[in-house]
KEKEMI-593718 format. One record per atom (N, C-alpha, C): residue in three letters; x, y, z. Coordinates in pm, whole numbers, padded with zeros to 5 digits, always signed. Layout:
alaXYZ;...
END
This chain:
unk+10083-02654-12667;unk+10119-02555-12768;unk+10186-02621-12887;unk+10268-02720-12860;unk+10335-02790-12970;unk+10232-02852-13063;unk+10129-02913-13006;unk+10024-02977-13086;unk+09953-02872-13172;unk+09923-02757-13116;unk+09859-02650-13193;unk+09950-02602-13305;unk+10081-02597-13278;unk+10177-02557-13379;unk+10179-02657-13495;unk+10180-02787-13464;unk+10177-02893-13567;unk+10047-02884-13648;unk+09934-02862-13580;unk+09806-02849-13649;unk+09806-02726-13742;unk+09865-02618-13691;unk+09874-02498-13773;unk+09958-02524-13899;unk+10072-02594-13883;unk+10158-02626-13998;unk+10085-02715-14098;unk+10007-02811-14048;unk+09929-02898-14138;unk+09824-02815-14213;unk+09756-02729-14139;unk+09657-02642-14201;unk+09723-02556-14308;unk+09840-02499-14275;unk+09911-02415-14369;unk+09953-02495-14492;unk+10000-02618-14472;unk+10040-02704-14584;unk+09920-02736-14673;unk+09807-02769-14613;unk+09686-02798-14691;unk+09640-02673-14764;unk+09642-02559-14696;unk+09601-02434-14757;unk+09690-02402-14878;unk+09822-02418-14862;unk+09915-02392-14973;unk+09890-02487-15089;unk+09862-02614-15058;unk+09834-02712-15163;unk+09708-02674-15240;unk+09605-02629-15168;unk+09480-02587-15233;unk+09504-02465-15322;unk+09578-02366-15269;unk+09607-02245-15347;unk+09689-02281-15471;unk+09788-02368-15456;unk+09868-02411-15569;unk+09781-02482-15672;unk+09695-02570-15625;unk+09605-02642-15716;unk+09514-02548-15793;unk+09459-02449-15723;unk+09373-02352-15791;unk+09453-02268-15890;unk+09577-02235-15855;unk+09661-02158-15946;unk+09689-02236-16073;unk+09720-02363-16058;unk+09746-02447-16175;unk+09620-02463-16259;unk+09507-02479-16193;unk+09381-02489-16266;unk+09355-02360-16341;unk+09387-02247-16280;unk+09371-02118-16346;unk+09459-02107-16469;unk+09579-02161-16461;unk+09668-02159-16577;unk+09613-02242-16691;unk+09556-02357-16660;unk+09503-02440-16767;unk+09379-02377-16827;unk+09301-02303-16749;unk+09186-02234-16803;unk+09230-02123-16898;unk+09343-02057-16867;unk+09388-01948-16953;unk+09425-01997-17092;unk+09457-02127-17108;unk+09481-02181-17240;unk+09354-02176-17325;unk+09239-02168-17259;unk+09113-02158-17329;unk+09070-02013-17348;unk+09158-01921-17317;unk+09127-01779-17332;unk+09128-01743-17480;unk+09053-01640-17512;unk+09048-01595-17651;unk+09185-01538-17692;unk+09230-01580-17808;unk+09355-01531-17865;unk+09322-01464-17998;unk+09421-01398-18058;unk+09396-01333-18187;unk+09518-01340-18276;unk+09492-01334-18406;unk+09596-01322-18507;unk+09548-01217-18606;unk+09641-01135-18651;unk+09608-01030-18746;unk+09679-01056-18878;unk+09605-01037-18986;unk+09657-01059-19121;unk+09638-00931-19201;unk+09732-00902-19289;unk+09725-00781-19370;unk+09746-00813-19518;unk+09685-00731-19603;unk+09703-00741-19748;unk+09688-00602-19807;unk+09758-00578-19916;unk+09750-00451-19989;unk+09718-00482-20134;unk+09599-00438-20179;unk+09560-00463-20317;unk+09479-00347-20370;unk+09499-00313-20496;unk+09416-00214-20566;unk+09380-00092-20482;unk+09478-00020-20437;unk+09458+00102-20357;unk+09389+00077-20224;unk+09388-00048-20178;unk+09322-00079-20051;unk+09417-00156-19961;unk+09420-00113-19834;unk+09491-00187-19730;unk+09386-00259-19648;unk+09407-00387-19626;unk+09313-00468-19549;unk+09385-00521-19427;unk+09324-00503-19311;unk+09376-00559-19186;unk+09263-00639-19123;unk+09284-00769-19112;unk+09181-00858-19061;unk+09233-00927-18935;unk+09161-00911-18825;unk+09200-00975-18700;unk+09098-01083-18668;unk+09148-01205-18653;unk+09064-01320-18619;unk+09083-01350-18470;unk+08972-01367-18401;unk+08974-01403-18260;unk+08928-01548-18249;unk+08995-01624-18165;unk+08965-01767-18158;unk+08995-01823-18020;unk+08930-01935-17992;unk+08956-02014-17872;unk+08986-02154-17921;unk+09105-02202-17889;unk+09146-02331-17945;unk+09157-02315-18095;unk+09082-02394-18171;unk+09080-02381-18317;unk+08949-02317-18364;unk+08865-02274-18273;unk+08734-02219-18311;unk+08741-02067-18320;unk+08719-02015-18441;unk+08718-01871-18460;unk+08583-01818-18410;unk+08588-01723-18316;unk+08466-01672-18253;unk+08419-01540-18313;unk+08514-01460-18362;unk+08478-01332-18420;unk+08594-01280-18503;unk+08565-01177-18580;unk+08672-01113-18658;unk+08643-00965-18675;unk+08750-00889-18687;unk+08742-00746-18715;unk+08817-00722-18845;unk+08756-00642-18932;unk+08819-00608-19059;unk+08826-00456-19071;unk+08944-00409-19106;unk+08961-00266-19132;unk+09013-00252-19275;unk+08932-00188-19359;unk+08971-00162-19498;unk+08997-00013-19512;unk+09112+00022-19565;unk+09146+00161-19591;unk+09166+00175-19741;unk+09077+00251-19805;unk+09075+00264-19950;unk+09112+00407-19989;unk+09214+00421-20074;unk+09258+00552-20120;unk+09178+00589-20245;unk+09063+00651-20225;unk+08976+00683-20338;unk+09028+00800-20420;unk+09117+00880-20362;unk+09171+00996-20434;unk+09253+00953-20556;unk+09314+00835-20550;unk+09393+00786-20663;unk+09306+00751-20783;unk+09176+00733-20759;unk+09084+00703-20868;unk+09014+00829-20919;unk+09052+00944-20864;unk+08994+01069-20907;unk+08854+01093-20853;unk+08814+01022-20751;unk+08681+01039-20692;unk+08682+01153-20591;unk+08565+01216-20576;unk+08550+01323-20478;unk+08484+01268-20353;unk+08512+01332-20240;unk+08457+01290-20111;unk+08304+01285-20116;unk+08240+01383-20179;unk+08093+01387-20184;unk+08037+01268-20262;unk+08105+01228-20370;unk+08059+01113-20449;unk+08070+00984-20368;unk+08182+00971-20299;unk+08206+00851-20219;unk+08105+00843-20106;unk+08080+00956-20040;unk+07986+00958-19927;unk+07846+00915-19971;unk+07799+00963-20084;unk+07665+00928-20132;unk+07652+00777-20157;unk+07753+00719-20216;unk+07749+00575-20247;unk+07763+00492-20120;unk+07848+00535-20029;unk+07873+00460-19907;unk+07753+00463-19813;unk+07682+00574-19809;unk+07564+00582-19722;unk+07463+00474-19757;unk+07440+00452-19885;unk+07348+00347-19930;unk+07403+00209-19893;unk+07531+00190-19917;unk+07596+00063-19889;unk+07593+00030-19739;unk+07621+00129-19654;unk+07629+00107-19510;unk+07496+00071-19447;unk+07387+00120-19502;unk+07255+00093-19446;unk+07222-00056-19446;unk+07282-00132-19536;unk+07257-00275-19545;unk+07298-00350-19418;unk+07394-00297-19346;unk+07447-00364-19227;unk+07372-00328-19099;unk+07291-00226-19104;unk+07222-00180-18983;unk+07119-00283-18937;unk+07116-00304-18806;unk+07015-00391-18747;unk+07041-00540-18759;unk+07159-00578-18806;unk+07191-00720-18815;unk+07269-00760-18692;unk+07210-00849-18615;unk+07274-00894-18492;unk+07405-00966-18525;unk+07510-00928-18451;unk+07641-00991-18470;unk+07732-00915-18565;unk+07681-00807-18627;unk+07764-00727-18717;unk+07760-00581-18673;unk+07879-00524-18658;unk+07892-00380-18636;unk+07970-00326-18755;unk+07918-00224-18818;unk+07981-00172-18939;unk+07986-00020-18931;unk+08104+00036-18953;unk+08119+00181-18955;unk+08207+00220-19073;unk+08181+00342-19122;unk+08261+00396-19231;unk+08294+00540-19196;unk+08420+00574-19219;unk+08466+00712-19200;unk+08533+00755-19329;unk+08502+00876-19373;unk+08558+00926-19498;unk+08640+01051-19468;unk+08766+01046-19507;unk+08853+01163-19494;unk+08866+01226-19633;unk+08949+01327-19646;unk+08968+01392-19777;unk+09034+01301-19879;unk+09095+01194-19832;unk+09169+01106-19924;unk+09128+00960-19912;unk+09085+00919-19791;unk+09060+00777-19765;unk+08918+00748-19721;unk+08875+00629-19756;unk+08753+00571-19699;unk+08802+00462-19604;unk+08760+00468-19479;unk+08804+00371-19379;unk+08682+00297-19328;unk+08677+00168-19360;unk+08564+00085-19323;unk+08607-00011-19212;unk+08526-00022-19108;unk+08548-00118-19001;unk+08425-00208-18993;unk+08450-00337-18988;unk+08341-00433-18972;unk+08382-00534-18866;unk+08293-00556-18771;unk+08314-00656-18667;unk+08205-00760-18682;unk+08246-00887-18687;unk+08149-00997-18696;unk+08170-01088-18577;unk+08065-01105-18499;unk+08067-01195-18383;unk+07990-01320-18422;unk+08062-01428-18446;unk+07999-01552-18494;unk+07908-01615-18389;unk+07927-01580-18263;unk+07844-01640-18158;unk+07705-01579-18153;unk+07688-01457-18209;unk+07557-01392-18206;unk+07504-01358-18345;unk+07578-01391-18449;unk+07545-01351-18586;unk+07409-01404-18630;unk+07327-01315-18687;unk+07201-01354-18751;unk+07236-01388-18896;unk+07265-01515-18921;unk+07313-01561-19051;unk+07212-01531-19161;unk+07084-01553-19135;unk+06982-01530-19238;unk+06977-01385-19284;unk+06982-01291-19190;unk+06981-01149-19227;unk+07111-01108-19294;unk+07223-01158-19244;unk+07353-01122-19302;unk+07363-01168-19446;unk+07306-01283-19477;unk+07313-01336-19613;unk+07228-01258-19712;unk+07145-01167-19665;unk+07065-01083-19755;unk+07144-00965-19810;unk+07263-00941-19755;unk+07349-00833-19803;unk+07418-00882-19930;unk+07405-00808-20042;unk+07471-00850-20166;unk+07622-00867-20146;unk+07674-00978-20193;unk+07817-01005-20183;unk+07861-01067-20052;unk+07768-01088-19960;unk+07800-01148-19830;unk+07737-01286-19824;unk+07815-01384-19780;unk+07760-01517-19762;unk+07825-01584-19642;unk+07741-01625-19549;unk+07784-01704-19434;unk+07706-01834-19440;unk+07776-01946-19433;unk+07700-02071-19427;unk+07656-02096-19284;unk+07580-02199-19264;unk+07524-02226-19131;unk+07634-02256-19029;unk+07753-02290-19075;unk+07867-02317-18988;unk+07911-02190-18914;unk+07878-02073-18967;unk+07924-01947-18908;unk+07885-01935-18762;unk+07766-01976-18727;unk+07718-01966-18589;unk+07802-02054-18496;unk+07850-02166-18546;unk+07930-02258-18465;unk+08076-02217-18459;unk+08116-02127-18548;unk+08256-02085-18554;unk+08331-02163-18660;unk+08431-02101-18714;unk+08512-02163-18818;unk+08644-02210-18759;unk+08709-02300-18829;unk+08841-02346-18788;unk+08942-02233-18813;unk+09014-02195-18709;unk+09115-02090-18723;unk+09226-02137-18816;unk+09263-02263-18805;unk+09371-02316-18890;unk+09332-02309-19037;unk+09207-02344-19068;unk+09160-02339-19207;unk+09150-02195-19255;unk+09102-02105-19168;unk+09091-01964-19205;unk+09229-01906-19233;unk+09325-01938-19147;unk+09462-01888-19166;unk+09520-01937-19298;unk+09501-02063-19327;unk+09551-02121-19452;unk+09486-02053-19573;unk+09355-02029-19566;unk+09285-01964-19676;unk+09333-01820-19694;unk+09350-01747-19585;unk+09397-01608-19594;unk+09536-01601-19656;unk+09625-01687-19613;unk+09762-01686-19667;unk+09761-01723-19814;unk+09674-01817-19853;unk+09667-01854-19995;unk+09609-01739-20080;unk+09537-01645-20017;unk+09482-01530-20087;unk+09577-01411-20086;unk+09698-01430-20031;unk+09798-01325-20034;unk+09811-01245-19905;unk+09737-01281-19802;unk+09751-01212-19674;unk+09879-01258-19605;unk+09935-01170-19525;unk+10052-01203-19445;unk+10017-01178-19300;unk+10068-01266-19211;unk+10041-01246-19069;unk+10121-01128-19017;unk+10054-01040-18944;unk+10118-00925-18882;unk+10161-00966-18742;unk+10289-00954-18714;unk+10340-00997-18584;unk+10376-00881-18498;
END
């Protein structure tokens, strides 16, 4: 019985070592988990909230929420809706981009999600005012993106 007890303790020690090793490996994998940073800016009756998702220094996707107060420009909801419907159609059917617009009595709220891992760069570049270089598919440097956003007046939202 003593021998079986010693064998059991050895088995338990090995089992605990394996579990501990897997736990530590799991912790190091979590460092490669997707993280995010959100940046905000307020300009010309528009609030912009941009969330960048990244792994390490590689930006994998981003979400942009633009809230535009069109009422301050004297525009009517019907005028805004007519113009936005034409504008929104440009984003339909482009892989890697989800685009939605909601219009309230005072605000136009635009949401755009860009997934750089699935983005159809060629189709996206056909949208007037949009340009993604071939690097987009590989992901951008989060550090460079953060520096560029801050230089454009964005502030990190914590």
